C-alpha positions, 0 to 999 in steps of 0.5 A: 038781373042785367045790372047784377050781371054787369056788376059781376063782370066789372068786379071780374075785370078789376080783380083779374089784373090785380091777381096778375100783378100779384103773381108777377110781383111774387115771381120777381121776389122769387128770383134771387139777387146778388150784388158783386163788387169788382165785377168788371174782370177776373173773379168778379166777372166770372161770378157775373157770368155764372150767376147770369146763366143761372137767371139771378138778378145781378147788380154788378159794380165797377170803379169805371163802368165805361171802361168795363167793355166785357161787362158792358157787352155781357149786360147787353145780352142779359137783361138781368144784369145792372151795372153800377159805378162803385169804388169801395174806398169811397164811403160816401159812394157806398152809402149813395148806392145803398140809398138807391137800392133801399127797397131791394132785397139782396140774397148774396152781398158778394165782396169781391173787389180787391187789390191783387196779392201778386209779389211786388218789390214795393211790398218788401221789407226795407223797400216798402212803399207806405203810400200803398198801405192805405190803399190795400187796407181800405180796399181789401178790409175796410171796403167789405166792412162798410158794404156789410153795414150799408147793405145790412137791411137789404141782406136781412130782407132777402131769402138767402141772407148771405154776406160773402167775402173773397179773401185769401189763405195769405191772410191766415196765420196758419199759412206758412208760405210767407211770400216776399213782396206781399206785406200789405196784401197779407196784412189786409187779408188778415184784417178782413178775416178778423173783421168779418169774424166779428161781423158774423157774430153781430149779424147772426141774430138777424139770420145772416150768414157770413161766408169767407172764401179762398179762391185758390191760385187762380190764373185770371190772365194766363200769366201764372200758367206761362210762368209755371211752365217756364220756371217749372214751379209745380204750382197747382193752378185752378181754372177760373171757371172751377174756382167760381163754381166751387165758391158758388157751391160753398155760398149756397150750402153754408148756414149759420152754424158755419158763419165766420169760417174760412173755406177753400173754394173746394170745400176744405175748412181753413184754420186761422 
């Protein structure tokens, strides 16, 4: 009898930790993960802040993490933020990061990194600086495409299965406001829109939704607000917190039936 009791106790001692580990693993899997490119400032940093507040696991990438002071400070206060170095123009670097996270499901692959569309004399006809052309295309268009390929299995292995691109209404042919000084920017955004429409079709069979989002005219450095007041331009400038909150809501609510469509941060569907 004593031997039988000892055997039962031993079995309980073995099974209890195993159950605890199983519960811990299940809890970890239940916590969604988002990978955000260009997370060191502007829209990307606000995405990090809001997802961190919701308790998500966050892989926040930046070209120069050592110089990303605000991101570093936020990560120190939030253990759910991991910072990784990534330049989306460097294809080998993308592959290396994907290899590092081979077994990590990624619920939302958020392609935010991009070159700004602010008017620039070097993007005006007859003054075009062609040295800038590849930088725009490689960052704004090729980068999201390569990220989608490299992290495809990670997204497919997740619960939410979302590939997201922060694009621009400037890349839509239906947008009639042809701002001078944005040749390369608008071309690169039109290119990424077309690329991701095709990606959406190819990944639909894997249950993956592609969400294209226009953040609106967001003032990330208070420059637009100051300009608007001085020039009386009458621009509708959106607080960054509202834009990101709206885009996060669109990411959450969109499914396969709306994959590959461009949406305004506020929910309006935009026409190509």
